[in-house]
C-alpha positions in Angstrom: 60.8 -36.5 13.7 59.1 -40.3 12.6 58.2 -40.0 8.5 54.1 -40.1 7.9 52.6 -42.5 5.5 51.3 -40.1 2.9 47.8 -42.2 3.3 48.0 -41.5 6.4 47.6 -38.4 5.9 45.0 -38.5 3.3 42.8 -40.5 6.1 43.6 -37.3 8.7 43.0 -34.7 5.8 39.9 -36.4 4.4 38.6 -37.0 8.2 39.0 -33.1 9.4 37.4 -31.8 6.1 34.5 -33.7 7.1 34.5 -32.9 10.7 34.6 -29.5 9.8 32.1 -29.9 7.2 29.5 -31.5 9.8 30.2 -28.4 12.1 29.4 -26.4 9.5 26.2 -27.9 8.6 25.5 -27.4 12.7 26.2 -24.0 12.4 24.0 -23.7 9.2 21.0 -24.6 12.2 19.1 -21.6 14.1 15.9 -21.9 15.4 12.4 -19.7 14.8 10.9 -17.1 17.0 7.5 -16.2 17.4 6.2 -12.8 15.9 2.6 -12.0 16.2 -0.3 -14.5 15.1 -3.0 -13.6 12.3 -6.4 -15.1 14.0 -9.0 -16.1 11.6 -13.0 -15.5 11.5 -15.9 -16.8 10.2 -16.5 -20.7 9.5 -15.5 -22.9 6.7 -12.7 -25.1 5.9 -9.8 -26.9 7.5 -6.9 -25.9 5.2 -4.5 -22.2 5.3 -4.0 -21.8 2.4 -1.7 -19.2 2.4 -0.6 -15.6 3.4 0.6 -12.6 1.1 1.7 -9.6 3.1 0.5 -6.1 0.6 3.9 -4.2 0.8 1.6 -0.7 -0.5 -1.5 -1.2 1.5 0.8 -3.1 4.6 -2.3 -5.6 5.2 -2.2 -8.7 5.8 -4.1 -11.0 3.6 -4.5 -15.0 5.0 -7.7 -17.5 2.9 -8.7 -20.8 3.6 -8.8 -23.5 1.3 -11.4 -25.9 -0.3 -14.5 -23.3 -1.5 -14.8 -20.3 -2.6 -17.4 -19.6 -0.2 -14.6 -19.7 3.0 -13.5 -16.9 5.0 -10.4 -14.4 3.9 -9.6 -12.4 6.2 -7.8 -9.5 5.8 -5.2 -8.0 8.5 -3.0 -4.8 9.1 1.1 -4.7 10.1 0.3 -4.9 13.4 -1.6 -8.2 13.0 -5.1 -6.9 14.0 -8.7 -7.8 11.8 -10.1 -5.4 9.7 -11.8 -7.0 7.3 -14.7 -7.5 9.9 -17.5 -10.1 9.6 -16.4 -13.0 7.4 -15.9 -11.9 3.5 -15.9 -14.6 1.0 -12.4 -15.6 -1.0 -14.4 -15.9 -3.9 -12.2 -17.5 -5.8 -11.3 -21.8 -4.6 -7.8 -20.6 -3.3 -4.6 -22.9 -2.8 -1.3 -20.2 -4.1 -1.1 -16.0 -2.4 0.9 -13.6 -3.2 1.5 -10.2 -4.2 2.7 -9.6 -7.4 5.4 -6.3 -6.5 5.7 -5.5 -10.8 2.6 -4.8 -10.4 1.2 -3.5 -6.7 -1.4 -6.4 -6.8 -2.8 -8.9 -4.7 -2.6 -12.6 -6.9 -3.1 -15.5 -6.6 -3.8 -19.1 -7.8 -6.8 -21.2 -7.5 -8.2 -25.2 -7.5 -7.4 -27.4 -10.5 -8.6 -26.2 -13.6 -9.6 -22.7 -12.6 -6.2 -20.5 -13.1 -4.6 -17.5 -11.8 -6.9 -14.9 -10.5 -5.7 -11.3 -8.9 -8.1 -9.5 -6.7 -10.3 -6.1 -6.5 -9.4 -3.8 -3.6 -11.6 -1.6 -2.5 -10.3 1.8 -0.3 -9.6 0.4 2.7 -7.8 -3.0 1.0 -11.0 -5.4 1.5 -11.5 -7.5 -1.2 -14.8 -7.3 -3.2 -14.3 -8.7 -7.0 -11.4 -11.0 -8.7 -10.4 -12.0 -12.3 -8.6 -14.4 -13.8 -5.8 -13.4 -15.4 -3.9 -16.3 -16.3 -6.9 -19.4 -17.2 -6.5 -23.7 -17.0 -4.5 -25.4 -14.5 -0.6 -23.7 -15.4 0.6 -25.5 -11.9 1.7 -29.1 -11.0 0.0 -30.3 -9.6 -4.4 -29.1 -8.6 -3.8 -29.1 -4.7 0.0 -26.3 -5.7 0.4 -23.5 -3.7 1.9 -20.6 -6.0 4.0 -17.8 -4.6 5.5 -15.1 -6.0 9.6 -14.1 -7.1 9.6 -11.4 -7.8 13.6 -11.2 -8.4 12.5 -13.9 -11.6 9.4 -12.4 -12.2 7.7 -15.8 -11.4 5.5 -18.1 -9.3 7.2 -21.2 -7.9 5.0 -24.2 -7.2 6.1 -27.3 -5.5 4.3 -31.1 -5.6 6.7 -32.4 -3.4 9.5 -33.7 -5.8 10.6 -30.6 -7.9 9.9 -27.1 -7.6 8.6 -25.6 -10.6 9.1 -22.0 -12.0 6.2 -20.4 -13.7 6.1 -17.2 -16.2 4.0 -14.8 -15.7 3.0 -13.8 -18.8 2.2 -16.9 -21.0 2.4 -19.5 -17.7 5.2 -22.1 -19.1 7.2 -23.9 -17.0 10.4 -21.9 -17.4 12.6 -24.5 -15.5 12.5 -26.8 -13.0 14.9 -27.8 -9.7 14.9 -31.7 -7.9 15.0 -31.5 -4.4 15.6 -35.0 -4.4 19.0 -33.3 -6.6 18.8 -30.6 -4.0 20.0 -32.6 -0.9 21.9 -34.9 -2.9 24.3 -31.4 -4.3 24.3 -30.8 -0.8 25.3 -33.8 1.3 22.1 -34.6 2.6 20.8 -37.8 3.4 18.9 -40.0 0.8 15.2 -38.4 -0.3 11.6 -40.1 1.0 8.9 -37.2 -0.6 6.7 -38.3 2.2 8.9 -36.0 4.8 7.9 -33.4 3.3 5.2 -30.9 2.8 4.3 -31.4 -0.8 2.0 -28.7 -1.9 3.7 -25.1 -0.8 7.5 -23.1 -1.2 8.7 -20.8 0.0 10.4 -18.0 -1.1 12.5 -15.7 0.5 14.6 -13.8 -2.1 17.5 -13.9 0.5 20.0 -14.4 -1.8 21.6 -18.3 -1.1 18.2 -18.7 0.6 15.6 -18.1 -1.9 13.4 -21.4 -2.1 12.1 -22.6 1.4 10.3 -26.1 1.4 9.2 -27.6 5.0 10.7 -30.9 6.0 8.3 -32.2 8.8 10.1 -35.5 9.6 13.1 -33.4 11.1 11.0 -30.3 11.7 13.4 -28.1 9.8 12.8 -25.8 7.1 15.2 -26.7 4.3 17.2 -22.9 2.6 18.1 -23.4 -0.9 20.1 -20.8 -3.4 19.4 -20.5 -7.2 22.1 -23.3 -7.8 20.5 -25.8 -5.4 22.2 -25.4 -2.7 21.6 -25.8 1.4 22.4 -22.5 2.1 20.2 -22.4 5.9 18.6 -24.4 8.2 16.0 -23.1 10.5 14.1 -25.4 13.3 10.6 -24.8 13.5 9.5 -25.4 17.8 8.0 -28.0 18.7 5.1 -27.0 19.5 3.9 -26.2 15.4 1.2 -28.0 14.6 2.9 -29.7 10.9 0.4 -30.9 8.3 1.1 -32.9 4.7 -0.5 -30.0 2.3 -1.2 -26.2 3.3 -1.0 -24.6 5.9 2.2 -23.1 5.9 3.4 -20.0 4.2 6.4 -17.1 4.0 5.1 -13.6 4.1 6.7 -10.5 5.0 9.7 -12.1 5.8 8.4 -14.4 8.5 7.3 -18.5 7.9 3.9 -18.7 9.0 2.8 -22.1 10.2 -1.5 -22.7 10.6 -3.0 -24.3 13.4 -6.2 -25.6 12.8 -7.6 -26.9 15.9 -6.9 -22.9 17.0 -7.5 -21.7 13.0 -4.9 -19.5 14.1 -1.5 -17.9 11.4 1.7 -17.9 13.4 4.3 -15.9 12.3 8.3 -16.5 12.9 10.9 -14.9 11.9 15.3 -16.3 12.1 16.6 -16.5 15.5 20.0 -17.7 17.1 22.1 -20.3 15.7 21.1 -23.7 17.6 22.8 -27.2 18.2 21.5 -30.4 17.7 18.3 -29.5 16.4 17.1 -27.6 19.8 15.1 -25.1 19.3 14.3 -21.1 21.5 10.8 -20.1 23.5 9.0 -18.3 21.3 8.8 -14.8 21.2 5.4 -13.2 22.4 4.4 -9.7 21.2 1.3 -9.2 22.7 0.0 -8.9 19.3 -3.0 -11.6 20.2 -3.7 -12.6 24.4 -5.6 -10.2 27.3 -5.9 -9.2 30.3 -3.3 -7.5 32.5 -0.1 -8.8 31.1 2.5 -6.7 29.6 4.3 -7.6 26.3 7.5 -7.0 24.2 5.9 -4.6 21.7 6.0 -1.4 21.4 1.7 -1.0 21.1 -0.4 -1.9 23.9 -3.8 -3.6 22.5 -7.4 -3.1 24.3 -8.6 -6.0 24.8 -12.4 -5.3 26.5 -13.5 -2.2 24.9 -15.3 -1.2 28.0 -14.0 -0.4 30.2 -12.8 3.1 28.8 -13.1 6.3 31.2 -14.7 8.8 28.4 -14.5 11.5 30.6 -12.5 11.8 33.3 -10.8 14.3 34.5 -7.4 13.5 34.7 -6.6 17.4 35.6 -8.7 17.1 39.3 -8.7 14.3 39.6 -4.9 12.8 39.3 -3.3 16.5 39.8 -0.1 14.8 41.5 0.1 12.4 38.3 0.0 15.9 36.0 2.4 17.7 37.8 4.7 15.3 37.2 3.7 14.8 33.0 4.6 18.5 33.0 7.9 18.6 34.5 8.8 15.4 32.4 7.3 16.7 29.0 5.9 20.3 28.8 3.1 22.3 29.6 2.5 22.0 26.2 2.1 18.7 26.0 0.4 17.6 29.0 -2.1 20.2 28.0 -3.0 19.2 24.3 -2.8 15.8 26.3 -5.5 17.1 29.2 -7.6 18.3 26.1 -6.9 14.9 23.9 -7.5 12.7 27.2 -11.9 12.7 26.9 -14.5 12.4 24.3 -15.3 15.9 24.0 -11.8 16.4 22.5 -11.7 13.8 20.4 -13.0 13.6 16.8 -17.6 13.8 14.8 -16.9 10.3 14.4 -16.2 8.9 18.9 -17.2 12.5 20.8 -20.3 10.5 21.9 -22.3 7.4 23.6 -24.3 6.7 21.5 -21.6 7.3 18.4 -19.7 4.9 19.7 -22.3 2.4 19.8 -21.9 0.1 17.0 -18.7 0.8 17.0 -16.8 0.1 20.6 -16.4 -3.4 20.1 -13.6 -2.9 17.1 -11.8 -0.6 19.2 -9.8 -3.5 19.5 -8.3 -2.5 16.4 -6.3 0.3 16.8 -3.0 0.7 17.4 -2.5 2.2 20.5 1.2 3.0 22.7 0.9 2.7 26.9 2.8 6.4 28.0 1.6 6.6 31.7 -0.5 5.4 34.6 -3.1 6.9 36.2 -3.2 5.9 39.8 -3.1 2.2 40.2 -5.5 0.4 38.1 -6.0 3.1 34.9 -3.4 3.7 32.2 -3.1 6.9 29.7 -2.9 5.1 26.0 -1.8 7.8 22.7 -4.0 6.8 19.6 -1.7 8.1 16.9 -3.4 8.9 13.2 -0.7 8.1 11.6 -0.6 4.4 12.7 -4.4 3.6 12.8 -5.3 4.6 9.3 -5.8 0.7 8.4 -8.6 0.2 10.6 -12.1 0.3 9.8 -13.3 3.5 7.8 -16.1 4.7 10.5 -13.2 4.9 13.0 -10.4 6.4 11.8 -8.5 9.2 13.8 -8.1 12.7 11.6 -6.2 13.4 14.4 -4.0 12.3 17.4 -5.5 11.0 20.2 -5.8 9.8 23.5 -7.6 7.3 25.6 -8.1 6.9 29.2 -8.4 3.4 29.8 -8.8 0.5 33.1 -5.0 -1.4 33.0 -7.0 -5.0 33.6 -9.0 -4.0 29.8 -5.6 -3.9 28.0 -2.2 -6.2 27.4 0.4 -3.1 27.9 3.7 -2.5 25.5 6.3 -0.8 26.2 5.8 2.5 27.6 6.7 5.5 25.2 7.4 9.3 25.8 4.3 11.5 24.8 4.8 13.1 21.3 5.7 17.1 22.0 3.0 19.6 21.6 4.7 20.5 17.8 4.8 16.9 16.6 3.1 16.8 13.2 -0.6 15.0 12.6 -2.5 16.1 15.8 -5.0 18.1 16.5 -4.2 22.3 16.6 -4.8 23.1 20.2 -8.4 25.5 20.2 -9.7 23.9 17.6 -10.5 24.8 14.1 -9.3 28.4 14.4 -5.6 27.8 14.0 -3.1 28.3 11.6 -1.7 25.0 11.4 -1.2 21.6 13.0 2.3 21.0 11.5 0.7 18.7 8.7 0.4 20.6 5.8 -3.3 18.8 5.3 -6.1 19.9 6.4 -8.6 18.0 9.1 -12.2 18.3 9.0 -13.8 17.3 12.0 -17.7 18.8 11.8 -18.9 17.9 8.2 -22.4 18.5 8.6 -21.0 22.1 8.6 -20.9 21.9 4.3 -21.2 25.0 2.5 -22.7 22.7 -0.7 -24.4 25.4 -2.8 -22.5 28.6 -1.6 -22.8 31.1 -4.5 -19.1 32.4 -4.2 -19.1 34.7 -7.2 -21.0 36.5 -4.8 -19.4 36.3 -1.5 -18.8 39.6 -1.0 -15.3 38.7 0.2 -14.7 39.2 -3.9 -13.1 35.4 -3.1 -13.8 34.7 -6.8 -11.8 37.2 -8.6 -9.3 36.7 -6.1 -9.5 32.7 -7.3 -8.7 33.6 -11.2 -6.1 36.8 -10.1 -3.8 34.1 -8.5 -4.2 30.6 -11.2 -5.9 32.3 -13.6 -9.5 33.4 -15.4 -9.1 29.1 -16.3 -8.1 27.8 -13.6 -10.1 29.9 -11.5 -13.4 28.8 -13.3 -12.5 25.3 -13.1 -12.0 26.0 -8.9 -15.6 27.4 -9.0 -17.5 25.4 -11.2 -16.1 22.4 -9.1 -16.9 24.2 -5.3 -20.2 23.4 -5.4 -22.7 20.0 -5.5 -22.8 20.3 -9.0 -19.3 19.8 -9.6 -18.3 16.9 -7.2 -18.5 13.4 -8.3 -22.3 12.0 -9.3 -22.5 9.6 -6.1 -22.6 13.0 -2.8 -23.8 15.2 -5.6 -27.2 15.6 -3.8 -28.0 16.1 -0.7 -30.2 12.6 -0.7 -26.9 11.1 -2.1 -24.4 13.0 0.8 -26.3 11.5 3.5 -25.2 7.7 3.7 -21.5 9.5 3.1 -21.4 12.5 5.2 -19.8 11.6 8.2 -17.1 9.6 6.1 -15.8 13.3 5.0 -13.9 13.9 7.6 -11.5 11.1 5.9 -11.2 13.4 3.0 -7.3 14.2 2.5 -7.8 18.1 1.9 -6.2 21.2 1.8 -6.3 24.7 3.2 -6.4 27.3 0.2 -8.5 30.1 0.9 -10.2 32.6 3.3 -14.0 33.5 2.4 -14.6 36.2 4.8 -14.4 35.4 8.4 -16.0 32.4 8.5 -15.8 30.2 6.1 -12.5 28.5 4.1 -12.0 26.5 1.0 -11.0 23.6 0.0 -8.9 21.2 -2.2 -9.8 17.9 -1.9 -7.2 16.2 -4.7 -8.8 13.1 -5.9 -4.8 11.3 -6.4 -5.1 12.0 -2.7 -7.9 10.4 -1.7 -8.3 6.8 -2.8 -9.0 5.7 0.1 -12.3 6.6 -0.2 -15.9 4.7 -0.9 -16.0 5.3 -5.1 -19.2 7.2 -4.8 -16.9 9.8 -3.0 -14.0 9.9 -6.4 -14.5 11.0 -9.4 -11.7 12.5 -12.4 -11.2 15.9 -11.3 -10.1 17.2 -7.7 -13.1 18.9 -6.0 -13.4 22.1 -3.3 -16.2 22.0 -0.3 -16.5 25.3 1.6 -16.6 24.2 4.9 -17.3 27.1 7.7 -13.8 27.9 9.5 -15.1 26.6 13.2 -15.5 22.9 11.2 -11.5 22.1 10.3 -8.3 22.3 11.5 -6.4 23.7 9.7 -3.3 23.2 8.0 -0.8 25.0 5.6 -2.1 27.5 3.3 -1.0 26.0 0.0 -2.0 26.5 -3.9 -4.1 24.3 -5.6 -2.7 22.4 -8.6 -5.8 22.2 -10.8 -6.6 20.7 -14.1 -7.8 22.9 -16.8 -11.1 21.7 -18.3 -9.9 21.6 -22.2 -11.4 23.6 -25.2 -11.8 22.2 -28.7 -8.7 23.2 -31.5 -10.6 24.1 -34.8 -7.0 24.5 -36.0 -4.4 21.7 -37.6 -5.4 18.2 -36.2 -9.0 19.7 -35.7 -10.4 16.4 -37.9 -8.8 13.6 -35.0 -10.7 15.4 -32.2 -7.6 16.4 -30.3 -7.8 20.0 -27.7 -5.3 22.0 -26.6 -4.9 22.9 -23.0 -6.0 26.6 -22.3 -3.8 27.9 -19.9 -0.7 25.2 -18.3 -1.2 21.7 -17.3 -1.3 21.5 -14.1 -0.8 23.9 -12.1 -2.4 26.5 -14.8 -3.3 30.9 -13.8 -0.5 32.8 -13.0 2.3 30.3 -12.4 6.0 30.0 -13.6 5.1 27.3 -15.9 4.8 28.0 -20.0 1.9 27.8 -21.8 1.9 24.1 -24.2 3.2 24.5 -27.4 -1.5 24.4 -29.1 0.0 22.2 -32.4 1.3 19.2 -32.3 5.0 18.7 -31.6 7.7 17.2 -34.3 10.4 14.8 -35.8 10.8 11.1 -35.1 9.4 9.3 -32.9 11.1 6.3 -32.5 14.6 9.2 -32.0 12.9 10.4 -29.2 11.0 7.1 -27.9 14.5 5.6 -28.1 16.1 8.9 -26.0 13.9 9.0 -23.5 14.2 5.6 -22.0 18.0 5.8 -22.0 17.8 8.8 -20.2 15.2 7.1 -17.7 18.6 5.3 -16.4 19.5 8.9 -14.6 17.1 9.7 -13.6 15.8 11.5 -17.0 18.5 14.2 -15.7 19.8 14.8 -19.6 16.9 16.0 -20.6 15.0 17.5 -17.7 14.4 21.2 -18.0 13.5 24.2 -15.8 10.9 23.8 -12.8 7.5 24.6 -14.0 5.4 24.7 -11.1 3.6 27.0 -10.0 4.5 28.6 -6.6 3.4 27.0 -3.8 2.5 24.1 -5.8 2.7 20.4 -3.6 3.5 17.7 -6.2 6.6 20.3 -8.3 7.0 19.3 -12.9 9.8 20.4 -15.0 10.0 21.4 -18.8 11.9 18.4 -20.4 14.2 18.9 -23.7 12.5 15.9 -25.6 8.7 16.4 -26.4 7.2 13.2 -28.5 5.9 13.5 -31.9 2.1 14.0 -31.8 2.1 15.7 -27.8 0.6 18.6 -26.8 2.5 18.4 -24.4 5.4 16.8 -23.1 6.8 17.5 -19.2 8.4 15.4 -16.2 7.0 15.0 -12.4 7.4 13.1 -9.2 6.6 9.8 -9.0 4.2 8.1 -6.1 5.8 5.3 -5.5 9.3 6.4 -5.8 11.7 9.2 -5.9 12.2 8.3 -9.8 10.9 11.5 -12.4 7.8 10.1 -14.6 7.7 10.7 -17.6 4.9 12.0 -19.6 3.5 12.9 -23.3 0.6 14.4 -23.2 -2.2 13.9 -26.4 -4.6 16.0 -25.4 -8.6 15.3 -25.8 -10.0 13.3 -28.1 -13.9 14.1 -29.3 -15.0 9.8 -29.2 -13.5 6.7 -28.1 -12.8 5.0 -31.4 -11.0 8.2 -32.5 -8.7 7.7 -29.1 -9.0 4.1 -29.7 -6.9 4.8 -33.2 -4.7 7.4 -31.6 -3.8 5.1 -28.9 -2.8 1.9 -31.1 -0.8 3.4 -33.3 1.1 5.2 -30.1 1.8 1.5 -29.3 3.0 0.8 -33.3 4.9 3.1 -32.3 7.0 2.1 -29.2 6.6 -1.4 -30.5 9.1 -0.2 -33.5 11.7 1.8 -31.1 14.8 -1.6 -31.3 18.2 -2.2 -29.7 18.3 -2.0 -26.1 15.2 -0.4 -25.9 12.7 -2.3 -27.7 9.5 -3.4 -25.5 7.1 -5.8 -25.3 3.6 -6.1 -24.3 3.6 -7.2 -20.6 -0.6 -6.3 -19.0 -3.3 -4.4 -20.4 -6.1 -3.0 -18.4 -9.7 -2.5 -18.9 -12.0 -0.7 -17.3 -15.6 1.2 -18.7 -13.9 4.0 -17.7 -9.6 3.3 -19.3 -8.1 1.1 -21.5 -4.6 1.2 -20.5 -1.5 -1.0 -22.2 2.3 -1.5 -20.5 5.0 -2.4 -21.6 8.7 -3.2 -20.3 11.5 -3.8 -22.1 12.4 -7.1 -23.5 15.4 -8.4 -22.9 17.1 -8.8 -19.9 17.4 -5.3 -18.2 20.0 -3.8 -16.4 19.8 -2.5 -12.9 18.6 0.8 -13.0 16.1 -0.6 -15.2 14.6 -3.7 -13.3 11.4 -1.1 -12.5 10.9 0.1 -15.8 7.5 0.5 -17.3 6.0 2.1 -20.4 2.1 3.0 -19.9 0.1 4.2 -22.3 -3.4 5.0 -22.3 -7.0 6.7 -22.7 -8.5 7.6 -20.1 -13.1 9.4 -19.9 -12.8 12.5 -18.9 -16.8 12.9 -17.8 -19.8 10.9 -16.8 -22.5 12.6 -19.3 -19.4 13.0 -22.4 -17.5 11.3 -24.6 -14.1 12.4 -24.6 -10.8 10.4 -23.6 -7.6 11.7 -22.8 -4.5 9.9 -24.6 -0.8 9.8 -22.7 2.3 7.6 -22.9 4.3 8.2 -19.4 7.4 6.3 -19.0 8.2 6.0 -15.1 10.0 3.5 -12.0 7.1 1.0 -10.4 9.7 0.4 -7.4 8.1 1.3 -4.3 9.7 3.2 -1.6 7.4 1.7 1.4 
């Protein structure tokens, strides 16, 4: 065997490595495939500033750059416009993001106008905004910010460098040079003119966190935090690219805005390509219309007037109905026959006159194609659960069906209808059923409300039943809030209710008692009705008496009652604190123990540190026996750690996730000034905790009826403490008096949506 020259061996190995590196780089390039489109409405602006996805309300927000009056459009998760008309952006938007740590929609404005945060109404539509970071916390007046959740920082790009800004101070924490990142990745020479110079993506994908758009090569370049190239994504040839604005990243998609059509198109990573070629994008039927079908599971209503609202399926299509019975079961088909024409639809759309002014917005509905009706019609299923993001006057309190002309819809995939036992559907036969498979009760005729009904005089003895079931104080609280004088001021009079009564069908209500044979008592918890207009919401849960025929009854449950508290004249009376009369939530004759009438004692710092330590294991080390009243929907537990100065401490189920929440209640304080003194004392005590569990201020939220201060850990948090949040707040108890409650809460802000 001939001897191999060492230099030749080295050159050979070098060549092999270069070839392998080139092969690896080629494998890094993948295509982008089209997923959905969002059509901007209104006039004003030519540049799409940014797009954000709200992971809590499942809506997209897209804004035009250039002026505070330019449009901001809101779309549901399937891409249908839900904002209607023209909603102004209110700020001179450049960047837009959803801060997952605060559950807030935020952004940055042009130049010196700072960062801002939107106020959203119950439908997720921006109604106002406030400045959260003054002056220019960005590298360039036109820079488009994006939120990096893992880092709790906002990223900006000026065409050459990526900057990382602290969300608290607004200061630059570090920066990465794109030129150096390219060199480190073995790429060619750098030319800033090749890139969109205003926008950077943050994907959160390990090794591919940072994205920039190379308009020369038509690639999205994704880099890891180390500055190493992790992936290239080929942008389809038909996509318009710009040197500024008009691109973004939201909800796992890469978005590009077309100025000529005023449309955002979202793409996801597709298959690998070679030589930078791309595959054809996949359309989903989100937009478009007419007679075509699509790859989407959803069907889109395009021509709203081609609805058969009184079509007799059984009489006109007996063969189809017979076949459905054999395939789906008779009970399911019976339900479909009842709910497929207007007489079975909810009160808000069950006549032609009620549909006037709404019909054009039926394009918002999410529908499933379940059957052909003859050769020219289709039967659609509209689920309640997937139609809560439409305009409030279109929302469905139960599943319904519609017959449409086939040419009036863009058909999605054919889907089997739900069985007759499926949850969230109307009970057949109307409001006298014993349940609908869902705990909630649906108000279907809001006009059959007894707003001043005297429960004390009802011959069925309902008042005594409530006191016996819940305890005297809790029973009296229900009686007080079961008439209009106990409701929020916006609906506490007949005149005031005129503007909102039809919307009562959207209340999340629970059936808690029978009143004779023809009426029922409903519990309407405020924490389940944040979607309702502000006039329909208050500080206290309310109760309503309805005709039994006006509702579709869900399961009968036991209400969780907030008990009105009485002044504590002994011990601590000088600061205006009060003591609970019966229990914390639940009260009455349930299993909850009577809270202490005197404040807890001990070393606050030591107690609080033990609470934070227990948080890491979901409070299992300090969790005691369950204290919820029998039948309560939301569970509470006793806790072995009582914070000094509190009247009651307990653990309760989390709202956003499965992590329990620790609550320390410091009672009712007689005026705002005294409550502020108490709150400041608690803040001082919390900030004295040191070591591993030392806290720092994170944010202050001041409103007319509440002041809340938030705290997070000072140092780098272990994984189980990543979402720890401590809230100290004071909350006004009513509209007319000056009473305030003060609480400390320890909970996780991670969202399990």
